[in-house]
MARBA-3410 file (N, C-alpha, C, O; in Angstrom, 1 decimal):
225
15.8,3.3,6.3,15.7,3.9,7.6,14.2,4.0,8.0,13.4,4.5,7.3 ~ 13.9,3.4,9.2,12.6,3.4,9.7,12.4,4.4,10.8,13.3,4.5,11.8 ~ 11.4,5.3,10.8,11.1,6.3,11.8,10.9,5.6,13.2,10.4,4.5,13.2 ~ 11.2,6.3,14.2,11.1,5.8,15.6,9.7,6.0,16.2,9.3,5.3,17.1 ~ 8.9,6.9,15.6,7.5,7.2,16.0,6.6,6.8,14.8,6.8,7.3,13.7
5.6,6.0,15.1,4.6,5.6,14.1,3.2,5.9,14.6,3.0,6.0,15.8 ~ 2.3,6.0,13.7,0.9,6.3,14.0,-0.1,5.3,13.4,0.2,4.8,12.3 ~ -1.2,5.1,14.0,-2.2,4.2,13.5,-3.6,4.8,13.7,-4.0,5.1,14.8 ~ -4.3,5.0,12.6,-5.6,5.6,12.6,-6.6,4.5,12.8,-6.6,3.5,12.1 ~ -7.6,4.7,13.7,-8.6,3.7,13.9,-9.9,4.3,14.5,-9.9,5.5,14.9
-11.0,3.6,14.6,-12.2,4.1,15.2,-12.2,3.8,16.7,-13.1,4.0,17.4 ~ -11.0,3.2,17.2,-10.9,2.9,18.6,-9.5,3.0,19.1,-8.6,3.0,18.2 ~ -9.2,3.1,20.4,-7.9,3.1,20.9,-7.3,1.6,20.8,-7.9,0.7,21.2 ~ -6.1,1.6,20.2,-5.4,0.3,20.1,-4.1,0.3,21.0,-3.1,0.6,20.5 ~ -4.3,0.0,22.2,-3.2,0.1,23.1,-2.3,-1.1,23.2,-1.3,-1.2,23.8
-2.8,-2.2,22.6,-2.1,-3.5,22.6,-2.2,-4.2,21.3,-3.0,-5.2,21.2 ~ -1.6,-3.7,20.2,-1.7,-4.4,19.0,-1.0,-5.8,19.1,0.0,-6.0,19.7 ~ -1.7,-6.8,18.5,-1.1,-8.1,18.6,-1.2,-8.8,17.2,-2.0,-8.5,16.4 ~ -0.2,-9.7,17.0,-0.1,-10.4,15.8,-1.3,-11.3,15.5,-1.7,-12.0,16.4 ~ -1.8,-11.3,14.3,-2.9,-12.1,14.0,-4.3,-11.4,14.1,-5.3,-12.0,13.9
-4.2,-10.1,14.6,-5.5,-9.4,14.8,-6.1,-8.7,13.6,-7.2,-8.3,13.7 ~ -5.3,-8.6,12.5,-5.7,-7.8,11.4,-6.5,-8.7,10.4,-6.5,-9.9,10.4 ~ -7.1,-8.0,9.4,-7.8,-8.7,8.4,-6.8,-9.3,7.3,-5.8,-8.7,7.1 ~ -7.1,-10.4,6.8,-6.2,-11.1,5.9,-6.2,-10.5,4.5,-5.2,-10.7,3.7 ~ -7.2,-9.7,4.1,-7.3,-9.2,2.8,-6.9,-7.7,2.7,-7.3,-7.0,1.7
-6.1,-7.3,3.6,-5.5,-5.9,3.4,-4.3,-6.0,2.4,-4.0,-7.1,1.9 ~ -3.7,-4.8,2.1,-2.7,-4.7,1.0,-1.6,-5.8,1.2,-1.3,-6.5,0.2 ~ -1.0,-5.9,2.4,0.1,-6.8,2.5,-0.2,-8.0,3.4,0.7,-8.7,3.8 ~ -1.5,-8.2,3.7,-1.8,-9.4,4.4,-2.3,-9.0,5.8,-2.5,-7.9,6.2 ~ -2.3,-10.0,6.7,-2.8,-9.8,8.1,-1.6,-9.3,8.9,-0.6,-10.0,9.0
-1.8,-8.2,9.5,-0.8,-7.6,10.4,-1.3,-6.2,10.9,-2.5,-6.0,11.0 ~ -0.4,-5.4,11.2,-0.7,-4.1,11.8,-0.1,-3.0,11.0,1.1,-2.9,10.7 ~ -1.0,-2.0,10.5,-0.6,-1.0,9.6,-0.5,0.3,10.3,-1.4,0.8,11.0 ~ 0.7,1.0,10.1,1.0,2.3,10.6,1.5,3.2,9.5,1.6,2.8,8.4 ~ 1.8,4.4,9.9,2.4,5.4,9.0,3.2,6.3,9.9,2.9,6.6,11.0
4.3,6.9,9.3,5.1,7.9,10.0,4.5,9.3,9.9,5.0,10.2,10.5 ~ 3.4,9.4,9.2,2.8,10.7,8.9,1.5,10.8,9.7,0.5,10.2,9.5 ~ 1.5,11.7,10.8,0.4,11.8,11.7,-0.9,12.3,10.9,-2.0,11.9,11.2 ~ -0.7,13.3,10.0,-1.8,13.8,9.3,-2.5,12.7,8.5,-3.8,12.7,8.4 ~ -1.8,11.9,7.8,-2.4,10.7,7.1,-3.1,9.8,8.1,-4.2,9.3,7.8
-2.5,9.5,9.2,-3.1,8.7,10.2,-4.5,9.3,10.6,-5.4,8.5,10.8 ~ -4.5,10.6,10.8,-5.8,11.2,11.2,-6.8,11.0,10.1,-8.0,10.8,10.4 ~ -6.4,11.1,8.8,-7.4,10.9,7.8,-7.8,9.4,7.7,-9.0,9.1,7.6 ~ -6.9,8.5,7.8,-7.2,7.1,7.8,-8.1,6.7,8.9,-8.8,5.6,8.8 ~ -8.1,7.4,10.0,-8.9,7.1,11.2,-10.4,7.4,10.9,-11.3,6.8,11.5
-10.6,8.2,9.9,-12.0,8.7,9.6,-12.6,7.9,8.4,-12.5,8.3,7.3 ~ -13.3,6.8,8.8,-14.0,6.1,7.7,-15.5,6.5,7.8,-16.0,7.0,8.8 ~ -16.1,6.4,6.6,-17.5,6.9,6.5,-18.5,6.1,7.4,-19.6,6.6,7.7 ~ -18.1,4.9,7.8,-19.0,4.0,8.6,-18.9,4.1,10.1,-19.5,3.3,10.8 ~ -18.1,5.1,10.6,-17.9,5.1,12.0,-18.1,6.6,12.5,-18.0,7.5,11.7
-18.5,6.7,13.8,-18.7,8.0,14.3,-17.5,8.5,15.2,-17.5,9.6,15.7 ~ -16.6,7.6,15.5,-15.4,8.0,16.3,-14.1,7.8,15.5,-14.1,7.0,14.6 ~ -13.1,8.5,15.9,-11.8,8.4,15.3,-10.7,8.7,16.2,-10.8,9.6,17.0 ~ -9.6,7.9,16.2,-8.5,8.1,17.1,-7.2,7.9,16.3,-7.1,7.1,15.3 ~ -6.1,8.6,16.7,-4.8,8.3,16.2,-4.0,7.8,17.4,-3.9,8.4,18.4
-3.5,6.6,17.2,-2.7,5.9,18.2,-1.2,6.1,17.9,-0.8,6.0,16.8 ~ -0.5,6.5,19.0,1.0,6.8,18.8,1.8,5.7,19.4,1.5,5.1,20.5 ~ 2.8,5.3,18.7,3.7,4.2,19.1,5.2,4.6,18.9,5.5,5.5,18.1 ~ 6.0,4.0,19.7,7.5,4.2,19.4,8.0,2.8,19.2,7.5,1.8,19.6 ~ 9.1,2.7,18.4,9.8,1.5,18.2,11.0,1.5,19.2,11.8,2.4,19.2
11.1,0.4,19.9,12.2,0.2,20.9,13.5,0.4,20.2,13.8,-0.2,19.2 ~ 14.4,1.3,20.8,15.7,1.4,20.2,16.5,0.1,20.4,16.2,-0.7,21.3 ~ 17.5,0.0,19.6,18.4,-1.1,19.7,17.8,-2.4,19.3,18.2,-3.5,19.6 ~ 16.6,-2.3,18.6,15.9,-3.5,18.1,16.3,-3.7,16.7,16.0,-2.8,15.8 ~ 16.9,-4.8,16.3,17.3,-5.0,14.9,16.1,-5.6,14.2,15.8,-6.8,14.3
15.5,-4.8,13.3,14.3,-5.2,12.6,14.6,-5.2,11.1,15.2,-4.3,10.6 ~ 14.3,-6.3,10.4,14.5,-6.3,8.9,13.3,-5.7,8.2,12.1,-5.9,8.6 ~ 13.6,-4.8,7.3,12.5,-4.0,6.6,12.6,-4.2,5.1,13.7,-4.1,4.5 ~ 11.5,-4.6,4.4,11.4,-4.6,3.0,10.7,-3.4,2.5,9.5,-3.2,2.8 ~ 11.3,-2.5,1.8,10.7,-1.2,1.3,10.3,-1.4,-0.1,11.2,-1.3,-1.0
9.1,-1.7,-0.4,8.6,-1.9,-1.7,8.7,-0.7,-2.6,8.5,-0.7,-3.8 ~ 8.9,0.5,-2.0,9.0,1.8,-2.8,10.4,2.1,-3.2,10.7,3.2,-3.8 ~ 11.4,1.2,-2.9,12.8,1.5,-3.2,13.5,0.3,-3.7,13.0,-0.8,-3.5 ~ 14.6,0.5,-4.5,15.3,-0.7,-5.0,15.7,-1.6,-3.8,16.0,-1.1,-2.7 ~ 15.8,-2.9,-4.1,15.7,-3.6,-5.4,14.3,-3.8,-5.9,14.1,-4.5,-6.9
13.3,-3.3,-5.2,11.9,-3.6,-5.5,11.5,-2.6,-6.6,12.0,-1.5,-6.8 ~ 10.4,-3.0,-7.3,9.8,-2.1,-8.3,8.3,-2.2,-8.3,7.8,-3.0,-7.5 ~ 7.7,-1.5,-9.2,6.2,-1.4,-9.1,5.5,-2.8,-9.4,4.4,-3.0,-8.8 ~ 6.1,-3.6,-10.2,5.4,-4.9,-10.4,5.5,-5.8,-9.2,4.7,-6.7,-9.0 ~ 6.6,-5.7,-8.4,6.6,-6.4,-7.1,5.5,-5.9,-6.2,4.7,-6.8,-5.6
5.3,-4.6,-6.1,4.2,-4.1,-5.3,2.8,-4.6,-5.8,2.0,-5.0,-5.0 ~ 2.6,-4.6,-7.1,1.4,-5.0,-7.6,1.1,-6.5,-7.4,0.0,-6.9,-7.1 ~ 2.2,-7.3,-7.5,2.0,-8.7,-7.2,1.6,-9.0,-5.8,0.8,-9.9,-5.5 ~ 2.2,-8.2,-4.8,1.8,-8.4,-3.4,0.3,-8.0,-3.3,-0.4,-8.7,-2.6 ~ -0.2,-7.0,-3.9,-1.6,-6.6,-3.9,-2.5,-7.7,-4.5,-3.5,-8.1,-3.9
-2.0,-8.3,-5.6,-2.8,-9.3,-6.2,-2.9,-10.6,-5.3,-3.9,-11.3,-5.4 ~ -1.9,-10.8,-4.5,-1.9,-12.0,-3.6,-2.9,-11.7,-2.5,-3.6,-12.7,-2.1 ~ -3.0,-10.5,-2.0,-3.8,-10.3,-0.8,-5.2,-9.6,-1.0,-6.1,-9.9,-0.2 ~ -5.3,-8.7,-2.0,-6.5,-8.0,-2.2,-7.4,-8.7,-3.2,-6.9,-9.5,-4.0 ~ -8.7,-8.4,-3.2,-9.6,-9.0,-4.2,-9.8,-8.1,-5.3,-10.2,-6.9,-5.2
-9.3,-8.5,-6.5,-9.5,-7.8,-7.8,-10.6,-8.5,-8.6,-10.6,-9.7,-8.8 ~ -11.6,-7.8,-9.0,-12.7,-8.3,-9.8,-12.2,-8.3,-11.3,-12.5,-7.3,-12.0 ~ -11.5,-9.3,-11.7,-10.9,-9.3,-13.0,-11.8,-10.1,-14.0,-11.7,-11.3,-14.1 ~ -12.6,-9.3,-14.8,-13.5,-9.9,-15.8,-12.8,-10.1,-17.1,-13.2,-10.9,-17.9 ~ -11.8,-9.2,-17.4,-11.2,-9.2,-18.7,-10.2,-10.4,-18.7,-9.4,-10.5,-17.8
-10.2,-11.2,-19.8,-9.3,-12.4,-19.9,-7.8,-11.9,-19.8,-7.0,-12.6,-19.1 ~ -7.5,-10.8,-20.3,-6.1,-10.3,-20.3,-5.7,-10.0,-18.8,-4.6,-10.4,-18.4 ~ -6.6,-9.4,-18.1,-6.3,-9.1,-16.7,-6.1,-10.4,-15.8,-5.2,-10.5,-15.0 ~ -6.9,-11.4,-16.1,-6.7,-12.7,-15.4,-5.4,-13.3,-15.7,-4.7,-13.9,-14.9 ~ -5.0,-13.3,-17.0,-3.7,-13.8,-17.4,-2.6,-13.0,-16.8,-1.6,-13.6,-16.4
-2.7,-11.7,-16.8,-1.7,-10.9,-16.2,-1.5,-11.2,-14.7,-0.4,-11.2,-14.2 ~ -2.6,-11.4,-14.0,-2.5,-11.7,-12.6,-1.7,-13.0,-12.3,-0.8,-13.0,-11.5 ~ -2.0,-14.0,-13.1,-1.2,-15.3,-12.9,0.3,-15.1,-13.2,1.1,-15.6,-12.5 ~ 0.6,-14.3,-14.3,2.0,-14.1,-14.6,2.7,-13.3,-13.6,3.8,-13.6,-13.2 ~ 2.1,-12.2,-13.1,2.7,-11.4,-12.1,2.9,-12.1,-10.8,4.0,-12.0,-10.2
2.0,-12.9,-10.4,2.2,-13.7,-9.2,3.3,-14.7,-9.3,4.1,-14.9,-8.4 ~ 3.4,-15.3,-10.5,4.5,-16.3,-10.7,5.8,-15.7,-10.8,6.8,-16.3,-10.4 ~ 5.9,-14.5,-11.4,7.2,-13.9,-11.8,7.7,-12.8,-10.9,8.9,-12.7,-10.7 ~ 6.8,-12.0,-10.3,7.2,-10.8,-9.6,6.8,-10.8,-8.1,7.1,-9.8,-7.4 ~ 6.2,-11.8,-7.6,5.9,-11.8,-6.2,7.1,-12.0,-5.3,7.8,-13.0,-5.4
7.5,-10.9,-4.5,8.7,-11.0,-3.7,8.5,-11.9,-2.5,7.4,-11.9,-1.9 ~ 9.5,-12.6,-2.0,9.4,-13.3,-0.7,9.5,-12.4,0.4,10.6,-12.0,0.8 ~ 8.4,-12.1,1.1,8.4,-11.1,2.2,8.2,-11.7,3.5,8.3,-11.0,4.5 ~ 8.0,-13.0,3.6,7.6,-13.6,4.9,8.8,-13.5,5.9,8.5,-13.6,7.1 ~ 10.0,-13.4,5.5,11.1,-13.4,6.4,11.4,-12.1,7.0,12.2,-12.0,7.9
10.7,-11.0,6.5,11.0,-9.7,7.0,10.0,-9.4,8.2,8.9,-9.9,8.3 ~ 10.6,-8.5,9.1,9.7,-8.1,10.2,8.7,-7.1,9.8,7.6,-7.1,10.3 ~ 9.1,-6.2,8.9,8.3,-5.0,8.5,8.3,-4.9,7.0,9.4,-5.1,6.4 ~ 7.2,-4.5,6.4,7.1,-4.2,5.0,6.6,-2.8,4.9,5.6,-2.4,5.5 ~ 7.3,-2.0,4.0,6.9,-0.6,3.8,6.6,-0.4,2.3,7.2,-1.0,1.5
5.5,0.4,2.0,5.2,0.6,0.6,3.9,1.4,0.5,3.3,1.9,1.5 ~ 3.5,1.6,-0.7,2.3,2.5,-1.0,1.1,1.8,-0.4,1.0,0.6,-0.3 ~ 0.2,2.7,-0.1,-1.1,2.3,0.4,-2.1,2.3,-0.8,-2.2,3.3,-1.5 ~ -2.8,1.1,-1.0,-3.7,1.0,-2.2,-5.1,1.4,-1.8,-6.0,0.6,-1.7 ~ -5.3,2.7,-1.6,-6.6,3.2,-1.4,-7.4,3.0,-2.6,-6.9,2.5,-3.6
-8.7,3.3,-2.6,-9.6,3.1,-3.8,-9.0,3.6,-5.1,-9.1,3.0,-6.1 ~ -8.4,4.8,-5.0,-7.9,5.4,-6.2,-6.8,4.6,-6.8,-6.7,4.4,-8.0 ~ -5.8,4.3,-6.0,-4.7,3.5,-6.5,-5.1,2.1,-6.9,-4.6,1.5,-7.9 ~ -6.1,1.6,-6.3,-6.7,0.3,-6.7,-7.2,0.4,-8.1,-7.0,-0.6,-8.9 ~ -7.9,1.5,-8.4,-8.5,1.6,-9.7,-7.4,1.8,-10.8,-7.5,1.2,-11.9
-6.3,2.5,-10.4,-5.2,2.6,-11.3,-4.5,1.3,-11.6,-4.2,1.0,-12.8 ~ -4.3,0.5,-10.6,-3.7,-0.8,-10.7,-4.6,-1.7,-11.6,-4.1,-2.5,-12.4 ~ -5.9,-1.7,-11.4,-6.8,-2.5,-12.2,-6.8,-2.1,-13.7,-6.8,-2.9,-14.5 ~ -6.7,-0.8,-13.9,-6.6,-0.3,-15.3,-5.3,-0.8,-16.0,-5.4,-1.1,-17.2 ~ -4.2,-0.9,-15.3,-3.0,-1.4,-15.9,-3.2,-2.9,-16.2,-2.8,-3.3,-17.3
-3.8,-3.7,-15.3,-4.0,-5.1,-15.6,-4.9,-5.3,-16.8,-4.7,-6.3,-17.5 ~ -5.8,-4.4,-17.0,-6.8,-4.5,-18.2,-6.2,-4.0,-19.5,-6.8,-4.1,-20.5 ~ -5.0,-3.5,-19.4,-4.3,-3.0,-20.6,-4.7,-1.6,-21.0,-4.4,-1.1,-22.1 ~ -5.4,-0.8,-20.1,-5.8,0.5,-20.4,-4.8,1.6,-20.0,-4.9,2.7,-20.3 ~ -3.8,1.2,-19.2,-2.8,2.1,-18.7,-1.4,1.5,-18.9,-1.2,0.3,-18.7
-0.5,2.3,-19.3,0.9,1.8,-19.5,1.6,1.7,-18.2,1.2,2.2,-17.2 ~ 2.7,0.9,-18.2,3.6,0.8,-17.1,4.2,2.2,-16.7,4.3,2.4,-15.5 ~ 4.5,3.0,-17.6,5.0,4.3,-17.4,4.0,5.2,-16.6,4.3,5.9,-15.7 ~ 2.7,5.1,-17.0,1.7,5.8,-16.4,1.4,5.3,-15.0,1.2,6.1,-14.0 ~ 1.5,4.0,-14.8,1.3,3.4,-13.5,2.5,3.9,-12.5,2.2,4.3,-11.4
3.7,3.9,-13.0,4.8,4.4,-12.2,4.7,5.8,-11.9,4.9,6.3,-10.7 ~ 4.2,6.6,-12.8,4.0,8.1,-12.6,2.9,8.3,-11.5,3.1,9.1,-10.7 ~ 1.9,7.5,-11.6,0.7,7.7,-10.7,1.2,7.4,-9.3,0.8,8.1,-8.3 ~ 2.0,6.4,-9.1,2.5,6.0,-7.8,3.5,7.0,-7.2,3.5,7.3,-6.0 ~ 4.3,7.6,-8.1,5.3,8.6,-7.7,4.6,9.9,-7.2,5.2,10.7,-6.5
3.4,10.1,-7.7,2.7,11.3,-7.2,2.5,11.3,-5.7,2.5,12.3,-5.0 ~ 2.4,10.1,-5.1,2.4,9.9,-3.7,1.3,10.6,-2.9,1.4,10.9,-1.7 ~ 0.1,10.8,-3.6,-0.9,11.6,-2.9,-1.6,10.8,-1.8,-2.2,11.4,-0.9 ~ -1.4,9.5,-1.8,-2.1,8.7,-0.8,-1.2,8.1,0.3,-1.6,7.5,1.2 ~ 0.1,8.4,0.1,1.1,8.1,1.2,1.5,6.6,1.3,1.1,5.8,0.5
2.4,6.4,2.2,3.0,5.1,2.4,2.6,4.5,3.8,2.2,5.3,4.7 ~ 2.6,3.2,3.9,2.2,2.6,5.1,3.4,1.7,5.6,4.2,1.2,4.8 ~ 3.4,1.4,6.9,4.4,0.6,7.5,3.7,-0.6,8.1,2.8,-0.4,9.0 ~ 4.0,-1.8,7.6,3.2,-3.0,7.9,4.0,-3.9,8.9,5.1,-4.4,8.5 ~ 3.6,-4.0,10.1,4.2,-4.8,11.1,3.7,-6.3,10.9,2.5,-6.5,11.1
4.6,-7.2,10.7,4.1,-8.6,10.4,4.7,-9.7,11.3,4.1,-10.7,11.5 ~ 5.9,-9.4,11.9,6.5,-10.5,12.7,6.3,-10.3,14.2,5.9,-9.2,14.6 ~ 6.4,-11.3,15.0,6.3,-11.2,16.4,7.4,-10.3,17.0,7.1,-9.5,17.9 ~ 8.5,-10.3,16.4,9.6,-9.4,16.8,9.2,-7.9,16.6,9.5,-7.0,17.4 ~ 8.5,-7.6,15.5,8.1,-6.2,15.2,7.0,-5.8,16.2,7.1,-4.7,16.7
6.1,-6.7,16.5,5.1,-6.3,17.5,5.7,-6.1,18.9,5.2,-5.2,19.6 ~ 6.7,-6.9,19.3,7.3,-6.7,20.6,8.1,-5.4,20.6,8.2,-4.8,21.7 ~ 8.6,-4.9,19.5,9.3,-3.6,19.5,8.4,-2.4,19.5,8.9,-1.3,19.7 ~ 7.1,-2.6,19.2,6.2,-1.5,19.1,5.6,-1.2,20.5,4.9,-2.0,21.1 ~ 5.8,0.0,21.0,5.4,0.4,22.3,4.3,1.5,22.2,4.5,2.5,21.6
3.1,1.2,22.8,2.0,2.2,22.8,2.4,3.4,23.7,2.9,3.2,24.8 ~ 2.2,4.6,23.1,2.5,5.8,23.9,1.2,6.5,24.4,1.0,6.8,25.6 ~ 0.3,6.8,23.4,-0.9,7.6,23.8,-1.8,7.5,22.6,-1.5,7.0,21.5 ~ -3.0,8.0,22.8,-4.0,8.1,21.7,-4.7,9.4,21.8,-4.9,9.9,22.9 ~ -5.1,10.0,20.7,-5.8,11.2,20.7,-7.0,11.1,19.8,-7.0,10.4,18.8
-8.0,11.9,20.1,-9.2,11.9,19.3,-9.0,12.7,18.0,-8.1,13.6,18.0 ~ -9.7,12.4,17.0,-9.6,13.1,15.7,-10.9,13.8,15.4,-11.9,13.3,15.6 ~ -10.8,15.1,14.9,-11.9,15.8,14.6,-12.4,15.4,13.2,-11.8,15.7,12.2 ~ -13.5,14.6,13.2,-14.0,14.0,12.0,-14.5,15.0,11.0,-14.4,14.8,9.8 ~ -15.0,16.1,11.5,-15.5,17.2,10.6,-14.4,17.8,9.7,-14.7,18.3,8.7
-13.2,17.7,10.2,-12.0,18.2,9.4,-11.4,17.1,8.6,-11.2,17.2,7.4 ~ -11.1,15.9,9.2,-10.3,14.9,8.6,-11.0,14.0,7.7,-10.4,13.4,6.8 ~ -12.3,13.8,7.9,-13.0,13.0,6.9,-13.1,13.7,5.6,-13.0,13.1,4.5 ~ -13.3,15.0,5.7,-13.3,15.8,4.5,-12.0,15.8,3.8,-11.9,15.7,2.5 ~ -10.9,15.9,4.5,-9.6,15.9,3.9,-9.3,14.5,3.2,-8.7,14.5,2.2
-9.8,13.5,3.9,-9.6,12.1,3.3,-10.4,12.0,2.0,-9.8,11.5,1.0 ~ -11.6,12.5,2.0,-12.4,12.5,0.7,-11.8,13.4,-0.3,-11.8,13.0,-1.5 ~ -11.3,14.5,0.0,-10.6,15.4,-0.9,-9.4,14.8,-1.5,-9.1,15.0,-2.7 ~ -8.6,14.1,-0.7,-7.4,13.5,-1.2,-7.7,12.4,-2.2,-7.1,12.2,-3.2 ~ -8.8,11.6,-1.9,-9.2,10.6,-2.9,-9.7,11.2,-4.2,-9.4,10.7,-5.3
-10.5,12.3,-4.1,-11.0,13.0,-5.3,-9.8,13.5,-6.1,-9.8,13.4,-7.3 ~ -8.8,14.1,-5.4,-7.6,14.6,-6.1,-6.9,13.5,-6.9,-6.5,13.6,-8.1 ~ -6.7,12.3,-6.2,-6.1,11.2,-6.9,-6.9,10.7,-8.1,-6.3,10.4,-9.1 ~ -8.2,10.6,-7.9,-9.0,10.2,-9.1,-9.0,11.2,-10.2,-8.9,10.8,-11.4 ~ -8.9,12.5,-9.9,-8.9,13.4,-11.0,-7.5,13.4,-11.7,-7.5,13.5,-12.9
-6.5,13.1,-11.0,-5.2,13.0,-11.6,-5.1,11.7,-12.5,-4.5,11.7,-13.6 ~ -5.8,10.7,-12.1,-5.9,9.5,-12.9,-6.7,9.7,-14.1,-6.3,9.3,-15.2 ~ -7.8,10.4,-14.0,-8.6,10.7,-15.2,-7.9,11.6,-16.2,-8.2,11.5,-17.4 ~ -7.0,12.5,-15.7,-6.4,13.4,-16.6,-5.3,12.7,-17.4,-4.8,13.3,-18.3 ~ -4.9,11.5,-17.1,-3.9,10.8,-17.9,-4.5,10.4,-19.2,-5.5,9.7,-19.3
-3.9,10.9,-20.3,-4.4,10.6,-21.6,-4.1,9.1,-21.9,-3.1,8.6,-21.4 ~ -5.0,8.5,-22.7,-4.7,7.1,-23.1,-3.4,7.1,-23.9,-3.3,7.8,-25.0 ~ -2.4,6.4,-23.5,-1.1,6.5,-24.1,-1.1,5.6,-25.4,-1.5,4.4,-25.3 ~ -0.6,6.2,-26.4,-0.4,5.4,-27.7,0.9,4.7,-27.6,1.1,3.6,-28.3 ~ 1.9,5.2,-26.8,3.2,4.6,-26.7,3.4,4.2,-25.3,2.7,4.6,-24.4
4.4,3.4,-25.0,4.7,3.0,-23.7,4.7,1.4,-23.6,4.5,0.8,-24.6 ~ 4.9,0.9,-22.4,4.9,-0.5,-22.2,3.6,-0.9,-21.5,3.2,-0.4,-20.5 ~ 2.9,-1.8,-22.1,1.6,-2.3,-21.6,1.7,-3.7,-21.1,2.7,-4.4,-21.4 ~ 0.8,-4.1,-20.3,0.8,-5.5,-19.7,0.9,-6.5,-20.8,1.6,-7.6,-20.6 ~ 0.3,-6.3,-22.0,0.4,-7.3,-23.0,1.9,-7.4,-23.5,2.3,-8.5,-23.9
2.6,-6.3,-23.6,4.0,-6.3,-24.0,4.8,-7.1,-23.0,5.7,-7.9,-23.3 ~ 4.5,-6.9,-21.7,5.3,-7.7,-20.6,5.0,-9.2,-20.7,5.9,-10.0,-20.6 ~ 3.8,-9.5,-21.0,3.5,-10.9,-21.2,4.1,-11.5,-22.4,4.7,-12.6,-22.4 ~ 4.0,-10.8,-23.6,4.6,-11.4,-24.8,6.1,-11.5,-24.8,6.7,-12.4,-25.3 ~ 6.7,-10.5,-24.1,8.2,-10.5,-24.0,8.7,-11.3,-22.8,10.0,-11.4,-22.6
7.8,-11.8,-22.0,8.2,-12.6,-20.8,9.2,-11.9,-20.0,10.3,-12.4,-19.6 ~ 8.9,-10.7,-19.6,9.7,-9.9,-18.7,10.0,-10.7,-17.4,9.1,-11.4,-16.9 ~ 11.2,-10.6,-16.8,11.5,-11.2,-15.6,11.8,-10.2,-14.5,11.8,-9.0,-14.8 ~ 12.0,-10.6,-13.3,12.1,-9.7,-12.1,13.4,-8.9,-12.2,13.4,-7.7,-11.7 ~ 14.4,-9.3,-12.9,15.6,-8.6,-13.0,15.8,-7.8,-14.3,16.9,-7.3,-14.6
14.7,-7.6,-15.0,14.7,-6.9,-16.2,15.1,-5.4,-16.0,14.5,-4.8,-15.1 ~ 16.2,-4.9,-16.6,16.7,-3.5,-16.4,15.6,-2.5,-16.7,15.7,-1.4,-16.2 ~ 14.6,-2.8,-17.5,13.6,-1.8,-17.9,12.7,-1.5,-16.7,11.9,-0.5,-16.7 ~ 12.8,-2.3,-15.6,12.0,-2.1,-14.4,12.7,-1.2,-13.4,12.1,-0.8,-12.4 ~ 13.9,-0.8,-13.7,14.7,-0.1,-12.7,14.5,1.4,-12.9,15.1,2.3,-12.2
END
């Protein structure tokens, strides 16, 4: 189920989002990223390199049939989400195990998302990015990775990628964001996520990326459900 009102945080008013205007190296590729959570949008509008911040409000036209892939819900699982990140984001993978893991995850777990109008899933802020990298390097178990994502401290995003999705998105209004409040909240949220990550003890047991490679896990493996 997709919410009818969505928000986009930015350093400017975006009254006419258009397909192809986004950066290609974002989490899910080039498109338009929103959230149903206004508070998160206010935080995401406040980057350290800008002096202005806005939350843009949009509605989705009713009676528009849009296909949605929700990477946070079955039939998808955490390795699908990670494979999408590996395809689109830049990971500095110096460890040979991490490079091998990247190739295997892309070949085995990358879901076909191009046919969907909208993709929904976790936002890979710096904290989640660090957690994902630790898993690829063999320092974090699959169970710890899943637990970290379930904490949900950084929220979910709604990624508009098809022309049909852009046509259904209607600009309503934009409001300024108080950076003195929301930049601090964004930084505090990131610190909280990092502290939770550091508090995870190195697991002696569990499933690690090396186990997945050695056992040749596939996308339909019941252990991923």
